TORDO-867797 format. One line per 4 residues: for each residue z negated, x negated, y of C-alpha. Coordinates in steps of 0.25 Angstrom, whole numbers. Example, Ala and Ser with C-alpha at 12.3 -4.5 7.8 and 13.67 -1.06 7.14 Angstrom:
-31,-49,-18 ~ -29,-55,-4
//
This chain:
-181,240,-146 ~ -168,244,-143 ~ -171,258,-137 ~ -184,264,-132
-185,275,-143 ~ -196,286,-141 ~ -207,279,-150 ~ -205,267,-142
-207,276,-129 ~ -219,281,-134 ~ -223,267,-138 ~ -221,262,-124
-228,275,-116 ~ -239,272,-124 ~ -240,258,-123 ~ -238,259,-108
-247,269,-107 ~ -258,262,-115 ~ -256,248,-105 ~ -257,255,-91
-271,260,-98 ~ -275,247,-101 ~ -270,243,-86 ~ -274,255,-79
-286,250,-72 ~ -280,236,-67 ~ -268,244,-62 ~ -277,252,-56
-282,240,-49 ~ -269,236,-42 ~ -267,251,-37 ~ -266,247,-20
-252,255,-18 ~ -249,265,-12 ~ -263,269,-13 ~ -275,260,-19
-281,272,-27 ~ -282,264,-40 ~ -275,272,-50 ~ -261,266,-53
-264,261,-66 ~ -271,275,-70 ~ -260,282,-65 ~ -249,272,-72
-257,276,-84 ~ -259,290,-82 ~ -243,291,-83 ~ -240,283,-94
-250,290,-103 ~ -246,304,-98 ~ -229,298,-103 ~ -237,293,-117
-242,304,-121 ~ -230,313,-118 ~ -222,304,-127 ~ -232,304,-137
-234,319,-138 ~ -218,320,-141 ~ -215,322,-157 ~ -209,311,-166
-194,311,-165 ~ -191,315,-150 ~ -179,308,-145 ~ -180,299,-134
-175,307,-122 ~ -187,317,-124 ~ -196,304,-125 ~ -192,297,-112
-193,312,-105 ~ -206,315,-112 ~ -212,301,-107 ~ -204,303,-93
-211,318,-93 ~ -225,313,-97 ~ -225,302,-86 ~ -220,313,-76
-232,321,-79 ~ -242,311,-80 ~ -239,303,-68 ~ -249,299,-59
-249,291,-46 ~ -239,284,-37 ~ -235,275,-48 ~ -237,283,-60
-228,293,-54 ~ -218,281,-51 ~ -219,275,-65 ~ -216,292,-72
-204,291,-64 ~ -200,277,-69 ~ -204,282,-82 ~ -192,295,-80
-183,284,-77 ~ -184,275,-89 ~ -183,290,-96 ~ -170,294,-90
-164,282,-97 ~ -170,278,-108 ~ -170,294,-115 ~ -157,291,-116
-155,277,-120 ~ -161,262,-121 ~ -156,256,-106 ~ -169,252,-100
-162,245,-89 ~ -157,257,-83 ~ -170,264,-87 ~ -177,257,-78
-168,256,-67 ~ -169,272,-67 ~ -184,270,-68 ~ -185,262,-55
-174,271,-48 ~ -183,285,-52 ~ -197,280,-49 ~ -192,274,-33
-184,286,-32 ~ -198,295,-34 ~ -205,288,-25 ~ -204,292,-8
-206,280,-2 ~ -205,267,-12 ~ -213,255,-9 ~ -209,241,-16
-219,234,-22 ~ -222,246,-31 ~ -221,251,-46 ~ -207,255,-39
-203,240,-37 ~ -207,235,-50 ~ -200,246,-57 ~ -186,244,-47
-188,230,-51 ~ -188,231,-66 ~ -178,240,-66 ~ -169,228,-60
-173,218,-67 ~ -170,223,-81 ~ -155,228,-78 ~ -150,213,-80
-160,211,-93 ~ -153,206,-104 ~ -156,212,-118 ~ -157,225,-123
-171,234,-121 ~ -183,224,-124 ~ -177,215,-115 ~ -175,224,-102
-189,230,-106 ~ -195,213,-105 ~ -187,212,-93 ~ -192,225,-87
-207,222,-91 ~ -206,207,-84 ~ -200,212,-71 ~ -211,224,-70
-221,211,-69 ~ -212,204,-60 ~ -210,215,-50 ~ -225,218,-53
-228,205,-47 ~ -220,206,-34 ~ -227,218,-30 ~ -236,212,-20
-223,206,-14 ~ -220,221,-10 ~ -230,228,-6 ~ -242,222,3
-253,231,-2 ~ -251,225,-15 ~ -251,210,-9 ~ -261,212,-2
-270,220,-13 ~ -267,207,-21 ~ -260,216,-32 ~ -248,221,-39
-241,235,-38 ~ -251,244,-47 ~ -239,252,-51 ~ -230,241,-56
-241,236,-64 ~ -239,248,-72 ~ -226,248,-71 ~ -227,235,-78
-234,239,-88 ~ -227,251,-92 ~ -214,241,-92 ~ -221,231,-102
-225,241,-111 ~ -212,245,-112 ~ -208,231,-115 ~ -217,230,-126
-213,243,-133 ~ -198,238,-132 ~ -200,225,-137 ~ -212,226,-146
-216,211,-141 ~ -216,212,-126 ~ -229,203,-121 ~ -229,204,-105
-239,213,-104 ~ -243,216,-90 ~ -258,212,-86 ~ -261,219,-73
-264,208,-64 ~ -278,210,-56 ~ -276,210,-41 ~ -279,199,-33
-285,204,-21 ~ -291,220,-22 ~ -293,231,-11 ~ -301,243,-14
-293,251,-22 ~ -297,262,-14 ~ -293,255,0 ~ -279,260,4
-281,273,-3 ~ -284,283,11 ~ -284,298,12 ~ -273,306,6
-269,312,-7 ~ -262,310,-20 ~ -255,320,-26 ~ -247,322,-37
-241,334,-43 ~ -231,339,-55 ~ -221,346,-47 ~ -211,357,-54
-199,357,-45 ~ -184,355,-44 ~ -179,342,-38 ~ -174,350,-24
-188,352,-22 ~ -193,341,-25 ~ -185,334,-16 ~ -192,340,-4
-206,339,-10 ~ -202,325,-9 ~ -199,326,6 ~ -212,333,7
-221,325,1 ~ -215,310,8 ~ -217,318,22 ~ -233,321,17
-237,308,10 ~ -233,294,4 ~ -233,290,-11 ~ -224,300,-15
-218,301,-28 ~ -210,311,-35 ~ -205,310,-50 ~ -200,319,-61
-188,327,-60 ~ -182,339,-68 ~ -191,349,-63 ~ -204,340,-64
-212,330,-54 ~ -223,321,-52 ~ -227,320,-37 ~ -235,309,-31
-238,308,-16 ~ -251,303,-6 ~ -255,314,4 ~ -264,317,15
-266,331,11 ~ -263,336,-3 ~ -262,351,-1 ~ -246,348,7
-242,338,-4 ~ -246,352,-16 ~ -239,361,-6 ~ -227,354,-7
-225,354,-19 ~ -229,369,-22 ~ -216,370,-13 ~ -207,363,-20
-210,369,-35 ~ -224,369,-44 ~ -234,357,-43 ~ -243,354,-56
-254,345,-60 ~ -257,342,-44 ~ -266,330,-41 ~ -271,327,-27
-280,314,-28 ~ -287,310,-15 ~ -283,295,-13 ~ -295,290,-4
-307,296,-15 ~ -310,299,-29 ~ -320,308,-32 ~ -325,315,-45
-333,329,-46 ~ -347,329,-48 ~ -352,329,-63 ~ -353,341,-71
-354,337,-85 ~ -355,324,-93 ~ -347,318,-105 ~ -341,309,-115
-328,307,-121 ~ -326,299,-133 ~ -312,297,-142 ~ -314,298,-156
-304,294,-167 ~ -310,301,-177 ~ -317,315,-181 ~ -330,308,-184
-330,300,-171 ~ -326,312,-164 ~ -338,320,-169 ~ -348,309,-165
-343,307,-152 ~ -344,323,-151 ~ -357,322,-156 ~ -362,314,-144
-356,324,-136 ~ -342,317,-130 ~ -329,324,-129 ~ -319,317,-140
-306,315,-139 ~ -299,313,-153 ~ -289,301,-156 ~ -283,297,-168
-286,283,-173 ~ -279,274,-166 ~ -274,284,-156 ~ -278,288,-142
-282,300,-136 ~ -271,308,-127 ~ -275,308,-112 ~ -276,324,-112
-286,324,-123 ~ -293,312,-114 ~ -293,320,-103 ~ -298,333,-109
-309,327,-114 ~ -313,321,-102 ~ -313,334,-95 ~ -320,339,-105
-331,329,-107 ~ -336,332,-92 ~ -334,326,-78 ~ -341,313,-80
-336,309,-93 ~ -336,296,-101 ~ -326,292,-108 ~ -326,285,-123
-312,282,-127 ~ -317,271,-139 ~ -304,264,-142 ~ -298,254,-131
-286,262,-132 ~ -291,276,-128 ~ -297,269,-115 ~ -285,270,-107
-282,286,-110 ~ -297,288,-106 ~ -296,282,-95 ~ -282,289,-90
-291,303,-93 ~ -302,298,-87 ~ -293,297,-73 ~ -287,307,-74
-301,316,-76 ~ -306,308,-64 ~ -296,316,-54 ~ -303,328,-60
-315,322,-55 ~ -322,319,-69 ~ -329,305,-68 ~ -326,299,-81
-329,285,-87 ~ -320,279,-98 ~ -329,270,-107 ~ -324,256,-112
-327,259,-127 ~ -318,254,-136 ~ -323,259,-150 ~ -328,272,-155
-342,265,-157 ~ -343,261,-143 ~ -339,276,-140 ~ -352,281,-150
-360,271,-142 ~ -357,273,-127 ~ -358,290,-132 ~ -373,286,-137
-377,283,-126 ~ -371,293,-118 ~ -382,301,-108 ~ -376,313,-100
-388,313,-91 ~ -388,298,-86 ~ -377,295,-73 ~ -363,296,-79
-361,281,-74 ~ -374,277,-82 ~ -371,283,-94 ~ -358,277,-94
-363,264,-92 ~ -374,268,-104 ~ -360,272,-111 ~ -352,259,-108
-365,250,-111 ~ -365,256,-126 ~ -351,256,-129 ~ -350,241,-123
-362,238,-134 ~ -355,242,-146 ~ -348,233,-154 ~ -335,241,-161
-330,237,-174 ~ -319,244,-184 ~ -314,242,-196 ~ -298,245,-200
-288,241,-210 ~ -277,233,-208 ~ -262,239,-210 ~ -254,226,-208
-255,212,-208 ~ -260,207,-192 ~ -266,195,-189 ~ -279,198,-181
-292,191,-175 ~ -297,191,-188 ~ -285,185,-195 ~ -273,191,-203
-275,206,-207 ~ -266,214,-218 ~ -264,227,-222 ~ -275,232,-229
-287,222,-222 ~ -300,229,-217 ~ -300,224,-201 ~ -313,224,-194
-312,224,-180 ~ -324,221,-170 ~ -321,226,-156 ~ -308,228,-159
-304,214,-163 ~ -302,212,-180 ~ -314,204,-185 ~ -314,205,-200
-302,207,-210 ~ -308,209,-223 ~ -304,218,-237 ~ -314,229,-237
-319,238,-226 ~ -333,235,-232 ~ -332,221,-230 ~ -326,222,-217
-335,230,-210 ~ -348,223,-213 ~ -342,210,-209 ~ -338,219,-195
-352,224,-194 ~ -357,210,-196 ~ -351,206,-185 ~ -352,215,-176
-367,215,-177 ~ -368,201,-177 ~ -368,201,-161 ~ -380,210,-162
-381,223,-163 ~ -391,237,-167 ~ -382,249,-171 ~ -371,248,-180
-361,262,-181 ~ -350,265,-192 ~ -341,274,-191 ~ -334,276,-203
-318,281,-204 ~ -310,291,-210 ~ -307,281,-222 ~ -319,273,-221
-324,271,-236 ~ -336,279,-239 ~ -346,269,-239 ~ -340,257,-230
-353,262,-218 ~ -363,261,-229 ~ -359,249,-234 ~ -359,244,-220
-372,250,-218 ~ -378,244,-231 ~ -373,230,-225 ~ -380,231,-213
-392,236,-220 ~ -393,222,-226 ~ -388,214,-214 ~ -393,220,-202
-403,231,-206 ~ -407,231,-192 ~ -396,238,-186 ~ -394,252,-184
-382,259,-191 ~ -374,272,-189 ~ -362,277,-197 ~ -351,289,-193
-341,294,-199 ~ -331,294,-189 ~ -319,297,-196 ~ -309,289,-189
-296,284,-195 ~ -292,271,-197 ~ -305,263,-195 ~ -313,265,-208
-326,260,-198 ~ -329,260,-185 ~ -342,251,-180 ~ -349,249,-170
-362,239,-167 ~ -369,242,-155
//
């Protein structure tokens, strides 16, 4: 790839958001600076997710300048936490340069400059150090865009390993910088999109020793808000807030700013914003304590990819979030469903790729006092099993345990039709072959849906089971489920069987064995 065109920017934003979502908990565990509140991974994921959803909402055909400006804007308005705000400013630097060309060297240098300028009191050994090391390292990189991207990703890992040498609290805690770890994932995702084959995905290292996640937090408040104000007013605000507290980061421009600061009292920080302009989306977090409001209702949120599946979950009392086959719901849709469901909410993502978005929405909802648990349901049939044992009269924690146990005791399989030649765990498949998957892996390759369906069911029940669930898809032959039922009646008459019409696309049959 010689230039980051709009489709590539969208792919990068989504890949980076998904990768940060997958690594969220591991990065949170590294978070000891500037306060050990264990949320850096979550904040970076939410920041990049906001950027990704902003560019994905653009119509087809927009030019590069609009795409980059939208990415920058999405990151700015969605930036959360100290590291999220800094990374959003780094994305602004990339956008300023790359909207008009493909000079990634200059873009990374601009990103590092803007990020450092945004921090009132820069500290070495943080995401700033990692970004600056990357910017300097790529200046003498030979070759085109791909080589610069590879060099940036490699240097991010090297600079990250050096952060404990630069910041004593990291060395004492046995961790690398959490914000730098997130930045490394963002840059590795960029290299993967540009090269199409980058294989050096960074794995977040576990701490070598561990302090309590809240041990060094202390009293005080984290105050964040968006601010409509001109440049002159922001300069005065920056000076006021710097005198009030620490961890001050102010990013943005052209009339819109994102402000982050830690202060002893939240009121004066907000009053200073009112003098400078119009603050909105104000968020205040007490750093030493995280509490939840008392329960005002129990609910379940379930993600569904077909009309029939949605109806099944709704009949079970769940608030349903719709998604297209193979797609993921948006963060606002997930968050709205959680808020609608109640103040104690169990979320059933029903797909591995949906889990990160569900976790991000849950984190935001918790800030509003909602108690949320995202269950590890990887398939629709696991979600149905979990919902079947849901009891709103049980203690919430006990209910979550029971639902999780039911999902965990449900094996899941499905049928699909190959659209290209590929090497699978069951051998080489060709276009038109019927694939039978069990627990996410291809287990059977065959010529007909009937034959593959019965083989998959036989393998799934061979290890035990009492109840088989079949969910037929929109394109399933009329008698597919009936033929599987006839087979089971002959081979395993002791099993119970239920059949639903899920109307899902892409998968003629979903199979569950409990």
